[in-house]
KOLBA-811422 format. One record per atom (N, C-alpha, C, O): z, x, y; atom name; chain; residue number from 1. Coordinates in nm, 4 decimals. Example, Ala and Ser with C-alpha at 12.3 -4.5 7.8 and 13.67 -1.06 7.14 Angstrom:
2
NODE          z          x          y   atome   chaine   num
NODE     0.7800     1.3190    -0.5690       N        A     1
NODE     0.7800     1.2300    -0.4500      CA        A     1
NODE     0.7800     1.3200    -0.3300       C        A     1
NODE     0.8465     1.4236    -0.3319       O        A     1
NODE     0.7080     1.2850    -0.2250       N        A     2
NODE     0.7140     1.3670    -0.1060      CA        A     2
NODE     0.7870     1.2900     0.0030       C        A     2
NODE     0.8039     1.3409     0.1138       O        A     2
REM end
This chain:
133
NODE          z          x          y   atome   chaine   num
NODE    13.6161    10.4151    20.9218       N        A     1
NODE    13.4935    10.3402    20.9295      CA        A     1
NODE    13.4658    10.2689    20.7959       C        A     1
NODE    13.4197    10.1548    20.7943       O        A     1
NODE    13.4937    10.3359    20.6869       N        A     2
NODE    13.4706    10.2748    20.5554      CA        A     2
NODE    13.5599    10.1521    20.5375       C        A     2
NODE    13.5167    10.0511    20.4820       O        A     2
NODE    13.6846    10.1612    20.5846       N        A     3
NODE    13.7755    10.0470    20.5736      CA        A     3
NODE    13.7227     9.9281    20.6531       C        A     3
NODE    13.7246     9.8146    20.6052       O        A     3
NODE    13.6755     9.9548    20.7750       N        A     4
NODE    13.6209     9.8485    20.8595      CA        A     4
NODE    13.4992     9.7857    20.7919       C        A     4
NODE    13.4846     9.6635    20.7897       O        A     4
NODE    13.4130     9.8693    20.7374       N        A     5
NODE    13.2939     9.8192    20.6682      CA        A     5
NODE    13.3341     9.7309    20.5497       C        A     5
NODE    13.2762     9.6242    20.5290       O        A     5
NODE    13.4327     9.7752    20.4725       N        A     6
NODE    13.4782     9.6965    20.3575      CA        A     6
NODE    13.5399     9.5636    20.4015       C        A     6
NODE    13.5182     9.4605    20.3378       O        A     6
NODE    13.6165     9.5663    20.5101       N        A     7
NODE    13.6756     9.4424    20.5614      CA        A     7
NODE    13.5672     9.3451    20.6073       C        A     7
NODE    13.5759     9.2252    20.5806       O        A     7
NODE    13.4655     9.3959    20.6760       N        A     8
NODE    13.3549     9.3098    20.7196      CA        A     8
NODE    13.2812     9.2505    20.6016       C        A     8
NODE    13.2510     9.1312    20.5998       O        A     8
NODE    13.2525     9.3331    20.5036       N        A     9
NODE    13.1821     9.2829    20.3846      CA        A     9
NODE    13.2624     9.1744    20.3144       C        A     9
NODE    13.2056     9.0780    20.2630       O        A     9
NODE    13.3948     9.1900    20.3124       N        A    10
NODE    13.4800     9.0903    20.2491      CA        A    10
NODE    13.4906     8.9617    20.3286       C        A    10
NODE    13.5051     8.8537    20.2713       O        A    10
NODE    13.4833     8.9729    20.4609       N        A    11
NODE    13.5007     8.8561    20.5466      CA        A    11
NODE    13.3708     8.7809    20.5720       C        A    11
NODE    13.3709     8.6586    20.5860       O        A    11
NODE    13.2605     8.8542    20.5778       N        A    12
NODE    13.1318     8.7930    20.6126      CA        A    12
NODE    13.0286     8.8367    20.5097       C        A    12
NODE    12.9802     8.9498    20.5133       O        A    12
NODE    12.9959     8.7475    20.4192       N        A    13
NODE    12.9050     8.7849    20.3094      CA        A    13
NODE    12.7689     8.8318    20.3572       C        A    13
NODE    12.7114     8.9235    20.2985       O        A    13
NODE    12.7167     8.7719    20.4609       N        A    14
NODE    12.5812     8.8050    20.5060      CA        A    14
NODE    12.5822     8.9073    20.6202       C        A    14
NODE    12.4948     8.9043    20.7068       O        A    14
NODE    12.6813     8.9980    20.6205       N        A    15
NODE    12.6902     9.0915    20.7330      CA        A    15
NODE    12.5946     9.2096    20.7210       C        A    15
NODE    12.5699     9.2781    20.8202       O        A    15
NODE    12.5413     9.2347    20.6044       N        A    16
NODE    12.4503     9.3479    20.5874      CA        A    16
NODE    12.3062     9.3062    20.6122       C        A    16
NODE    12.2601     9.2044    20.5605       O        A    16
NODE    12.2362     9.3851    20.6913       N        A    17
NODE    12.0950     9.3609    20.7199      CA        A    17
NODE    12.0150     9.4536    20.6297       C        A    17
NODE    12.0418     9.5736    20.6234       O        A    17
NODE    11.9181     9.3984    20.5609       N        A    18
NODE    11.8337     9.4785    20.4724      CA        A    18
NODE    11.6874     9.4641    20.5117       C        A    18
NODE    11.6505     9.3734    20.5863       O        A    18
NODE    11.6062     9.5534    20.4615       N        A    19
NODE    11.4598     9.5493    20.4812      CA        A    19
NODE    11.4178     9.5582    20.6276       C        A    19
NODE    11.3154     9.5016    20.6660       O        A    19
NODE    11.4951     9.6278    20.7087       N        A    20
NODE    11.4614     9.6468    20.8493      CA        A    20
NODE    11.3872     9.7795    20.8732       C        A    20
NODE    11.3322     9.8018    20.9810       O        A    20
NODE    11.3863     9.8654    20.7732       N        A    21
NODE    11.3331    10.0013    20.7900      CA        A    21
NODE    11.1890    10.0079    20.8419       C        A    21
NODE    11.1592    10.0952    20.9234       O        A    21
NODE    11.0981     9.9192    20.7982       N        A    22
NODE    10.9619     9.9266    20.8525      CA        A    22
NODE    10.9548     9.9029    21.0038       C        A    22
NODE    10.8579     9.9437    21.0677       O        A    22
NODE    11.0548     9.8387    21.0607       N        A    23
NODE    11.0557     9.8100    21.2039      CA        A    23
NODE    11.1003     9.9294    21.2890       C        A    23
NODE    11.0778     9.9306    21.4100       O        A    23
NODE    11.1620    10.0276    21.2280       N        A    24
NODE    11.2154    10.1417    21.3041      CA        A    24
NODE    11.1049    10.2109    21.3835       C        A    24
NODE    11.1257    10.2482    21.4989       O        A    24
NODE    10.9900    10.2281    21.3237       N        A    25
NODE    10.8810    10.2973    21.3928      CA        A    25
NODE    10.8138    10.2113    21.4996       C        A    25
NODE    10.7347    10.2624    21.5789       O        A    25
NODE    10.8440    10.0824    21.5028       N        A    26
NODE    10.7822     9.9903    21.5983      CA        A    26
NODE    10.8580     9.9863    21.7303       C        A    26
NODE    10.7990     9.9583    21.8346       O        A    26
NODE    10.9880    10.0140    21.7269       N        A    27
NODE    11.0708     9.9999    21.8466      CA        A    27
NODE    11.0782    10.1298    21.9261       C        A    27
NODE    11.0646    10.2394    21.8717       O        A    27
NODE    11.1001    10.1141    22.0548       N        A    28
NODE    11.1135    10.2284    22.1448      CA        A    28
NODE    11.2452    10.2165    22.2191       C        A    28
NODE    11.2740    10.1146    22.2817       O        A    28
NODE    11.3240    10.3213    22.2112       N        A    29
NODE    11.4510    10.3288    22.2830      CA        A    29
NODE    11.4658    10.4698    22.3400       C        A    29
NODE    11.4032    10.5633    22.2900       O        A    29
NODE    11.5474    10.4861    22.4435       N        A    30
NODE    11.5678    10.6197    22.5002      CA        A    30
NODE    11.6161    10.7225    22.3979       C        A    30
NODE    11.5748    10.8385    22.4015       O        A    30
NODE    11.7024    10.6803    22.3080       N        A    31
NODE    11.7525    10.7694    22.2031      CA        A    31
NODE    11.6930    10.7229    22.0704       C        A    31
NODE    11.7266    10.6152    22.0212       O        A    31
NODE    11.6050    10.8040    22.0129       N        A    32
NODE    11.5376    10.7634    21.8888      CA        A    32
NODE    11.6359    10.7408    21.7744       C        A    32
NODE    11.6039    10.6710    21.6782       O        A    32
NODE    11.7554    10.7993    21.7839       N        A    33
NODE    11.8561    10.7808    21.6788      CA        A    33
NODE    11.9177    10.6407    21.6808       C        A    33
NODE    11.9919    10.6050    21.5893       O        A    33
NODE    11.8880    10.5613    21.7836       N        A    34
NODE    11.9398    10.4244    21.7927      CA        A    34
NODE    11.8374    10.3201    21.7471       C        A    34
NODE    11.8688    10.2011    21.7424       O        A    34
NODE    11.7173    10.3625    21.7140       N        A    35
NODE    11.6123    10.2664    21.6800      CA        A    35
NODE    11.6469    10.1803    21.5590       C        A    35
NODE    11.6053    10.0647    21.5520       O        A    35
NODE    11.7216    10.2339    21.4646       N        A    36
NODE    11.7588    10.1546    21.3474      CA        A    36
NODE    11.8454    10.0341    21.3864       C        A    36
NODE    11.8404     9.9301    21.3207       O        A    36
NODE    11.9244    10.0484    21.4932       N        A    37
NODE    12.0097     9.9378    21.5389      CA        A    37
NODE    11.9234     9.8228    21.5897       C        A    37
NODE    11.9450     9.7070    21.5538       O        A    37
NODE    11.8266     9.8555    21.6727       N        A    38
NODE    11.7371     9.7515    21.7242      CA        A    38
NODE    11.6513     9.6940    21.6130       C        A    38
NODE    11.6267     9.5735    21.6102       O        A    38
NODE    11.6056     9.7774    21.5220       N        A    39
NODE    11.5249     9.7283    21.4089      CA        A    39
NODE    11.6046     9.6283    21.3255       C        A    39
NODE    11.5522     9.5239    21.2867       O        A    39
NODE    11.7296     9.6595    21.2983       N        A    40
NODE    11.8146     9.5667    21.2226      CA        A    40
NODE    11.8382     9.4388    21.3019       C        A    40
NODE    11.8449     9.3302    21.2443       O        A    40
NODE    11.8508     9.4513    21.4336       N        A    41
NODE    11.8692     9.3327    21.5175      CA        A    41
NODE    11.7448     9.2448    21.5155       C        A    41
NODE    11.7556     9.1224    21.5082       O        A    41
NODE    11.6289     9.3049    21.5218       N        A    42
NODE    11.5043     9.2269    21.5159      CA        A    42
NODE    11.4983     9.1505    21.3844       C        A    42
NODE    11.4609     9.0333    21.3818       O        A    42
NODE    11.5348     9.2160    21.2769       N        A    43
NODE    11.5306     9.1536    21.1442      CA        A    43
NODE    11.6303     9.0378    21.1334       C        A    43
NODE    11.5992     8.9352    21.0728       O        A    43
NODE    11.7488     9.0532    21.1911       N        A    44
NODE    11.8530     8.9514    21.1755      CA        A    44
NODE    11.8561     8.8495    21.2890       C        A    44
NODE    11.9275     8.7496    21.2798       O        A    44
NODE    11.7805     8.8727    21.3948       N        A    45
NODE    11.7641     8.7810    21.5078      CA        A    45
NODE    11.8933     8.7414    21.5795       C        A    45
NODE    11.9185     8.6225    21.5991       O        A    45
NODE    11.9746     8.8382    21.6185       N        A    46
NODE    12.0914     8.8020    21.6994      CA        A    46
NODE    12.0501     8.7836    21.8443       C        A    46
NODE    11.9394     8.8210    21.8831       O        A    46
NODE    12.1371     8.7272    21.9225       N        A    47
NODE    12.1120     8.7166    22.0660      CA        A    47
NODE    12.1612     8.8404    22.1399       C        A    47
NODE    12.1130     8.8728    22.2484       O        A    47
NODE    12.2585     8.9093    22.0788       N        A    48
NODE    12.3264     9.0189    22.1474      CA        A    48
NODE    12.3467     9.1374    22.0535       C        A    48
NODE    12.3790     9.1206    21.9359       O        A    48
NODE    12.3271     9.2568    22.1074       N        A    49
NODE    12.3713     9.3799    22.0430      CA        A    49
NODE    12.4963     9.4227    22.1190       C        A    49
NODE    12.4920     9.4401    22.2408       O        A    49
NODE    12.6063     9.4396    22.0487       N        A    50
NODE    12.7312     9.4810    22.1122      CA        A    50
NODE    12.7453     9.6314    22.0922       C        A    50
NODE    12.7497     9.6804    21.9793       O        A    50
NODE    12.7523     9.7039    22.2040       N        A    51
NODE    12.7573     9.8496    22.1969      CA        A    51
NODE    12.8280     9.9084    22.3182       C        A    51
NODE    12.8164     9.8569    22.4294       O        A    51
NODE    12.8998    10.0148    22.2959       N        A    52
NODE    12.9569    10.0908    22.4071      CA        A    52
NODE    12.8531    10.1858    22.4649       C        A    52
NODE    12.8733    10.2447    22.5711       O        A    52
NODE    12.7442    10.1996    22.3952       N        A    53
NODE    12.6350    10.2891    22.4323      CA        A    53
NODE    12.5265    10.2102    22.5059       C        A    53
NODE    12.4092    10.2171    22.4691       O        A    53
NODE    12.5640    10.1376    22.6067       N        A    54
NODE    12.4768    10.0416    22.6738      CA        A    54
NODE    12.3545    10.1076    22.7373       C        A    54
NODE    12.2481    10.0459    22.7429       O        A    54
NODE    12.3668    10.2300    22.7846       N        A    55
NODE    12.2554    10.2966    22.8535      CA        A    55
NODE    12.1368    10.3229    22.7607       C        A    55
NODE    12.0232    10.3345    22.8067       O        A    55
NODE    12.1627    10.3321    22.6318       N        A    56
NODE    12.0546    10.3583    22.5366      CA        A    56
NODE    11.9880    10.2316    22.4847       C        A    56
NODE    11.9014    10.2376    22.3974       O        A    56
NODE    12.0289    10.1157    22.5392       N        A    57
NODE    11.9673     9.9881    22.5028      CA        A    57
NODE    11.9270     9.9135    22.6305       C        A    57
NODE    11.9828     9.8082    22.6613       O        A    57
NODE    11.8299     9.9684    22.7046       N        A    58
NODE    11.7917     9.9066    22.8324      CA        A    58
NODE    11.7242     9.7712    22.8126       C        A    58
NODE    11.6583     9.7455    22.7119       O        A    58
NODE    11.7432     9.6867    22.9119       N        A    59
NODE    11.6848     9.5523    22.9086      CA        A    59
NODE    11.5347     9.5570    22.8849       C        A    59
NODE    11.4809     9.4740    22.8117       O        A    59
NODE    11.4669     9.6530    22.9458       N        A    60
NODE    11.3210     9.6628    22.9317      CA        A    60
NODE    11.2777     9.6852    22.7867       C        A    60
NODE    11.1679     9.6449    22.7484       O        A    60
NODE    11.3622     9.7487    22.7062       N        A    61
NODE    11.3285     9.7722    22.5656      CA        A    61
NODE    11.3675     9.6548    22.4766       C        A    61
NODE    11.3145     9.6400    22.3665       O        A    61
NODE    11.4596     9.5714    22.5237       N        A    62
NODE    11.5124     9.4633    22.4404      CA        A    62
NODE    11.4492     9.3278    22.4677       C        A    62
NODE    11.4444     9.2426    22.3790       O        A    62
NODE    11.4008     9.3072    22.5894       N        A    63
NODE    11.3574     9.1730    22.6296      CA        A    63
NODE    11.2443     9.1189    22.5428       C        A    63
NODE    11.2399     8.9987    22.5167       O        A    63
NODE    11.1535     9.2037    22.4977       N        A    64
NODE    11.0438     9.1531    22.4147      CA        A    64
NODE    11.0928     9.1028    22.2790       C        A    64
NODE    11.0216     9.0297    22.2100       O        A    64
NODE    11.2137     9.1420    22.2412       N        A    65
NODE    11.2714     9.0982    22.1138      CA        A    65
NODE    11.3744     8.9867    22.1344       C        A    65
NODE    11.4406     8.9451    22.0393       O        A    65
NODE    11.3880     8.9387    22.2570       N        A    66
NODE    11.4841     8.8329    22.2910      CA        A    66
NODE    11.6270     8.8692    22.2517       C        A    66
NODE    11.7012     8.7877    22.1968       O        A    66
NODE    11.6628     8.9930    22.2812       N        A    67
NODE    11.7963     9.0445    22.2527      CA        A    67
NODE    11.8490     9.1075    22.3810       C        A    67
NODE    11.7722     9.1644    22.4587       O        A    67
NODE    11.9788     9.0974    22.4032       N        A    68
NODE    12.0383     9.1688    22.5155      CA        A    68
NODE    12.1530     9.2541    22.4637       C        A    68
NODE    12.2126     9.2245    22.3602       O        A    68
NODE    12.1827     9.3594    22.5368       N        A    69
NODE    12.2940     9.4473    22.5014      CA        A    69
NODE    12.4127     9.4159    22.5909       C        A    69
NODE    12.3978     9.3944    22.7112       O        A    69
NODE    12.5303     9.4136    22.5303       N        A    70
NODE    12.6545     9.3915    22.6049      CA        A    70
NODE    12.7579     9.4911    22.5564       C        A    70
NODE    12.7567     9.5341    22.4410       O        A    70
NODE    12.8466     9.5264    22.6463       N        A    71
NODE    12.9594     9.6098    22.6057      CA        A    71
NODE    13.0557     9.5223    22.5242       C        A    71
NODE    13.0499     9.3996    22.5325       O        A    71
NODE    13.1436     9.5847    22.4459       N        A    72
NODE    13.2432     9.5045    22.3745      CA        A    72
NODE    13.3276     9.4184    22.4683       C        A    72
NODE    13.3612     9.3047    22.4353       O        A    72
NODE    13.3617     9.4723    22.5846       N        A    73
NODE    13.4421     9.3952    22.6796      CA        A    73
NODE    13.3646     9.2739    22.7301       C        A    73
NODE    13.4206     9.1647    22.7392       O        A    73
NODE    13.2364     9.2914    22.7632       N        A    74
NODE    13.1544     9.1786    22.8082      CA        A    74
NODE    13.1428     9.0724    22.6983       C        A    74
NODE    13.1520     8.9527    22.7254       O        A    74
NODE    13.1226     9.1170    22.5755       N        A    75
NODE    13.1099     9.0239    22.4631      CA        A    75
NODE    13.2388     8.9448    22.4417       C        A    75
NODE    13.2352     8.8233    22.4218       O        A    75
NODE    13.3514     9.0135    22.4457       N        A    76
NODE    13.4790     8.9441    22.4246      CA        A    76
NODE    13.5112     8.8500    22.5402       C        A    76
NODE    13.5702     8.7441    22.5188       O        A    76
NODE    13.4735     8.8869    22.6618       N        A    77
NODE    13.4914     8.7949    22.7740      CA        A    77
NODE    13.4095     8.6678    22.7528       C        A    77
NODE    13.4561     8.5578    22.7824       O        A    77
NODE    13.2877     8.6832    22.7015       N        A    78
NODE    13.2069     8.5646    22.6691      CA        A    78
NODE    13.2792     8.4760    22.5688       C        A    78
NODE    13.2811     8.3538    22.5837       O        A    78
NODE    13.3391     8.5374    22.4660       N        A    79
NODE    13.4103     8.4604    22.3640      CA        A    79
NODE    13.5305     8.3897    22.4250       C        A    79
NODE    13.5616     8.2757    22.3905       O        A    79
NODE    13.5970     8.4589    22.5155       N        A    80
NODE    13.7134     8.4010    22.5822      CA        A    80
NODE    13.6739     8.2792    22.6646       C        A    80
NODE    13.7425     8.1770    22.6622       O        A    80
NODE    13.5633     8.2904    22.7373       N        A    81
NODE    13.5178     8.1775    22.8190      CA        A    81
NODE    13.4636     8.0630    22.7333       C        A    81
NODE    13.4740     7.9464    22.7711       O        A    81
NODE    13.4059     8.0968    22.6178       N        A    82
NODE    13.3556     7.9916    22.5285      CA        A    82
NODE    13.4685     7.9131    22.4630       C        A    82
NODE    13.4619     7.7906    22.4522       O        A    82
NODE    13.5730     7.9848    22.4190       N        A    83
NODE    13.6834     7.9168    22.3525      CA        A    83
NODE    13.8088     8.0034    22.3565       C        A    83
NODE    13.8485     8.0628    22.2563       O        A    83
NODE    13.8698     8.0092    22.4731       N        A    84
NODE    13.9891     8.0895    22.4942      CA        A    84
NODE    14.1017     8.0636    22.3965       C        A    84
NODE    14.1593     8.1592    22.3446       O        A    84
NODE    14.1362     7.9376    22.3688       N        A    85
NODE    14.2466     7.9129    22.2759      CA        A    85
NODE    14.2222     7.9710    22.1367       C        A    85
NODE    14.3161     8.0192    22.0733       O        A    85
NODE    14.0997     7.9673    22.0887       N        A    86
NODE    14.0704     8.0237    21.9567      CA        A    86
NODE    14.0892     8.1756    21.9597       C        A    86
NODE    14.1483     8.2328    21.8680       O        A    86
NODE    14.0391     8.2406    22.0649       N        A    87
NODE    14.0547     8.3854    22.0763      CA        A    87
NODE    14.2019     8.4224    22.0901       C        A    87
NODE    14.2488     8.5163    22.0257       O        A    87
NODE    14.2746     8.3492    22.1734       N        A    88
NODE    14.4165     8.3786    22.1902      CA        A    88
NODE    14.4907     8.3584    22.0569       C        A    88
NODE    14.5804     8.4357    22.0233       O        A    88
NODE    14.4535     8.2559    21.9830       N        A    89
NODE    14.5150     8.2332    21.8521      CA        A    89
NODE    14.4890     8.3491    21.7566       C        A    89
NODE    14.5773     8.3879    21.6801       O        A    89
NODE    14.3683     8.4043    21.7611       N        A    90
NODE    14.3357     8.5195    21.6759      CA        A    90
NODE    14.4210     8.6401    21.7154       C        A    90
NODE    14.4682     8.7143    21.6293       O        A    90
NODE    14.4403     8.6589    21.8448       N        A    91
NODE    14.5243     8.7697    21.8930      CA        A    91
NODE    14.6683     8.7493    21.8441       C        A    91
NODE    14.7343     8.8443    21.8020       O        A    91
NODE    14.7154     8.6264    21.8500       N        A    92
NODE    14.8509     8.5967    21.8022      CA        A    92
NODE    14.8628     8.6250    21.6523       C        A    92
NODE    14.9636     8.6795    21.6073       O        A    92
NODE    14.7607     8.5881    21.5753       N        A    93
NODE    14.7633     8.6144    21.4306      CA        A    93
NODE    14.7625     8.7643    21.4007       C        A    93
NODE    14.8286     8.8090    21.3069       O        A    93
NODE    14.6889     8.8417    21.4791       N        A    94
NODE    14.6918     8.9876    21.4614      CA        A    94
NODE    14.8328     9.0387    21.4870       C        A    94
NODE    14.8857     9.1172    21.4083       O        A    94
NODE    14.8936     8.9950    21.5960       N        A    95
NODE    15.0309     9.0378    21.6272      CA        A    95
NODE    15.1261     8.9980    21.5149       C        A    95
NODE    15.2117     9.0769    21.4750       O        A    95
NODE    15.1116     8.8770    21.4645       N        A    96
NODE    15.1992     8.8291    21.3572      CA        A    96
NODE    15.1808     8.9081    21.2278       C        A    96
NODE    15.2722     8.9150    21.1456       O        A    96
NODE    15.0630     8.9675    21.2098       N        A    97
NODE    15.0359     9.0413    21.0857      CA        A    97
NODE    15.0944     9.1827    21.0878       C        A    97
NODE    15.1072     9.2455    20.9827       O        A    97
NODE    15.1297     9.2329    21.2049       N        A    98
NODE    15.1861     9.3680    21.2133      CA        A    98
NODE    15.3300     9.3654    21.1642       C        A    98
NODE    15.4126     9.2902    21.2158       O        A    98
NODE    15.3588     9.4460    21.0666       N        A    99
NODE    15.4904     9.4440    21.0035      CA        A    99
NODE    15.5723     9.5705    21.0289       C        A    99
NODE    15.6945     9.5634    21.0411       O        A    99
NODE    15.5067     9.6849    21.0370       N        A   100
NODE    15.5811     9.8099    21.0414      CA        A   100
NODE    15.5247     9.9018    21.1480       C        A   100
NODE    15.4433     9.9880    21.1148       O        A   100
NODE    15.5626     9.8887    21.2721       N        A   101
NODE    15.6628     9.7956    21.3245      CA        A   101
NODE    15.6009     9.6588    21.3534       C        A   101
NODE    15.4788     9.6458    21.3613       O        A   101
NODE    15.6845     9.5584    21.3688       N        A   102
NODE    15.6342     9.4260    21.4060      CA        A   102
NODE    15.5628     9.4321    21.5401       C        A   102
NODE    15.5945     9.5160    21.6245       O        A   102
NODE    15.4674     9.3436    21.5592       N        A   103
NODE    15.3904     9.3444    21.6826      CA        A   103
NODE    15.4077     9.2173    21.7632       C        A   103
NODE    15.4511     9.1140    21.7123       O        A   103
NODE    15.3728     9.2277    21.8888       N        A   104
NODE    15.3722     9.1139    21.9794      CA        A   104
NODE    15.2310     9.0990    22.0349       C        A   104
NODE    15.1471     9.1874    22.0174       O        A   104
NODE    15.2056     8.9889    22.1007       N        A   105
NODE    15.0759     8.9695    22.1661      CA        A   105
NODE    15.0532     9.0813    22.2675       C        A   105
NODE    14.9421     9.1332    22.2783       O        A   105
NODE    15.1575     9.1187    22.3418       N        A   106
NODE    15.1426     9.2278    22.4387      CA        A   106
NODE    15.1034     9.3588    22.3714       C        A   106
NODE    15.0255     9.4358    22.4275       O        A   106
NODE    15.1558     9.3850    22.2526       N        A   107
NODE    15.1170     9.5056    22.1784      CA        A   107
NODE    14.9682     9.5033    22.1449       C        A   107
NODE    14.8994     9.6044    22.1593       O        A   107
NODE    14.9191     9.3887    22.1005       N        A   108
NODE    14.7769     9.3761    22.0673      CA        A   108
NODE    14.6926     9.3922    22.1933       C        A   108
NODE    14.5905     9.4610    22.1917       O        A   108
NODE    14.7350     9.3294    22.3018       N        A   109
NODE    14.6613     9.3419    22.4277      CA        A   109
NODE    14.6613     9.4862    22.4776       C        A   109
NODE    14.5608     9.5335    22.5306       O        A   109
NODE    14.7738     9.5564    22.4608       N        A   110
NODE    14.7787     9.6989    22.4973      CA        A   110
NODE    14.6760     9.7777    22.4162       C        A   110
NODE    14.6059     9.8633    22.4702       O        A   110
NODE    14.6677     9.7488    22.2882       N        A   111
NODE    14.5725     9.8197    22.2013      CA        A   111
NODE    14.4293     9.7870    22.2415       C        A   111
NODE    14.3445     9.8760    22.2474       O        A   111
NODE    14.4018     9.6594    22.2694       N        A   112
NODE    14.2673     9.6217    22.3143      CA        A   112
NODE    14.2311     9.6954    22.4427       C        A   112
NODE    14.1191     9.7442    22.4583       O        A   112
NODE    14.3254     9.7027    22.5324       N        A   113
NODE    14.3026     9.7706    22.6597      CA        A   113
NODE    14.2707     9.9187    22.6382       C        A   113
NODE    14.1789     9.9725    22.7000       O        A   113
NODE    14.3472     9.9844    22.5500       N        A   114
NODE    14.3243    10.1265    22.5220      CA        A   114
NODE    14.1886    10.1511    22.4558       C        A   114
NODE    14.1331    10.2603    22.4684       O        A   114
NODE    14.1350    10.0520    22.3861       N        A   115
NODE    14.0052    10.0702    22.3211      CA        A   115
NODE    13.8894    10.0299    22.4114       C        A   115
NODE    13.7740    10.0328    22.3684       O        A   115
NODE    13.9183     9.9924    22.5360       N        A   116
NODE    13.8120     9.9637    22.6309      CA        A   116
NODE    13.7944     9.8185    22.6687       C        A   116
NODE    13.7101     9.7871    22.7528       O        A   116
NODE    13.8708     9.7296    22.6099       N        A   117
NODE    13.8607     9.5872    22.6442      CA        A   117
NODE    13.9550     9.5568    22.7612       C        A   117
NODE    14.0436     9.4719    22.7512       O        A   117
NODE    13.9342     9.6266    22.8700       N        A   118
NODE    14.0242     9.6222    22.9850      CA        A   118
NODE    14.0242     9.4845    23.0508       C        A   118
NODE    14.1304     9.4264    23.0730       O        A   118
NODE    13.9058     9.4320    23.0819       N        A   119
NODE    13.8983     9.3017    23.1487      CA        A   119
NODE    13.9449     9.1895    23.0566       C        A   119
NODE    14.0117     9.0962    23.1011       O        A   119
NODE    13.9101     9.1982    22.9296       N        A   120
NODE    13.9526     9.0960    22.8332      CA        A   120
NODE    14.1043     9.0926    22.8232       C        A   120
NODE    14.1651     8.9857    22.8291       O        A   120
NODE    14.1654     9.2097    22.8082       N        A   121
NODE    14.3116     9.2161    22.7984      CA        A   121
NODE    14.3769     9.1632    22.9249       C        A   121
NODE    14.4755     9.0899    22.9178       O        A   121
NODE    14.3229     9.1998    23.0407       N        A   122
NODE    14.3809     9.1538    23.1677      CA        A   122
NODE    14.3743     9.0020    23.1784       C        A   122
NODE    14.4712     8.9380    23.2192       O        A   122
NODE    14.2611     8.9451    23.1421       N        A   123
NODE    14.2469     8.7995    23.1506      CA        A   123
NODE    14.3375     8.7289    23.0503       C        A   123
NODE    14.3973     8.6262    23.0825       O        A   123
NODE    14.3482     8.7826    22.9295       N        A   124
NODE    14.4376     8.7231    22.8299      CA        A   124
NODE    14.5836     8.7316    22.8744       C        A   124
NODE    14.6618     8.6406    22.8468       O        A   124
NODE    14.6207     8.8382    22.9417       N        A   125
NODE    14.7587     8.8489    22.9925      CA        A   125
NODE    14.7876     8.7391    23.0951       C        A   125
NODE    14.8974     8.6836    23.0974       O        A   125
NODE    14.6902     8.7084    23.1789       N        A   126
NODE    14.7095     8.6032    23.2794      CA        A   126
NODE    14.7123     8.4648    23.2154       C        A   126
NODE    14.7834     8.3759    23.2623       O        A   126
NODE    14.6355     8.4467    23.1089       N        A   127
NODE    14.6220     8.3147    23.0479      CA        A   127
NODE    14.7254     8.2847    22.9414       C        A   127
NODE    14.7302     8.1724    22.8912       O        A   127
NODE    14.8085     8.3816    22.9052       N        A   128
NODE    14.8971     8.3594    22.7915      CA        A   128
NODE    15.0169     8.2724    22.8215       C        A   128
NODE    15.0903     8.2351    22.7300       O        A   128
NODE    15.0381     8.2396    22.9452       N        A   129
NODE    15.1513     8.1551    22.9789      CA        A   129
NODE    15.1294     8.0134    22.9263       C        A   129
NODE    15.0149     7.9717    22.9086       O        A   129
NODE    15.2369     7.9390    22.9011       N        A   130
NODE    15.2226     7.8015    22.8509      CA        A   130
NODE    15.1356     7.7167    22.9452       C        A   130
NODE    15.1475     7.7246    23.0675       O        A   130
NODE    15.0502     7.6377    22.8862       N        A   131
NODE    14.9697     7.5467    22.9635      CA        A   131
NODE    14.8353     7.6014    23.0062       C        A   131
NODE    14.7588     7.5316    23.0728       O        A   131
NODE    14.8045     7.7257    22.9691       N        A   132
NODE    14.6726     7.7792    23.0088      CA        A   132
NODE    14.5645     7.7103    22.9275       C        A   132
NODE    14.5874     7.6675    22.8143       O        A   132
NODE    14.4472     7.7003    22.9864       N        A   133
NODE    14.3347     7.6332    22.9188      CA        A   133
NODE    14.2158     7.7259    22.9153       C        A   133
NODE    14.1106     7.6894    22.8629       O        A   133
REM end
């Protein structure tokens, strides 16, 4: 987790949300331990909270903040439909970066599938043939 956090900080300078703590007591969620996530979202004004814990972010709790919750697979499918070639190119670059052992696009798609991006991986497998748009 620390490595992922460091990579995000290096790639996206404004990835950290600060000064959201006063909002924690204002929000209501089924699991009080998730309130900091919604508070940070309110502060940073995203359109989507991406979470595998979708049941703890019900629409009724999010709609007043103009935020919706999506699973990682739903979010990645949105990205694929918005700009499939860019996403496929990123997958290819990940495969190209694997050195020991070398990776292929299918290896990356297998890994995505194992982490829960089942529909995204399936759609990318169908679209990877030459000429897909």
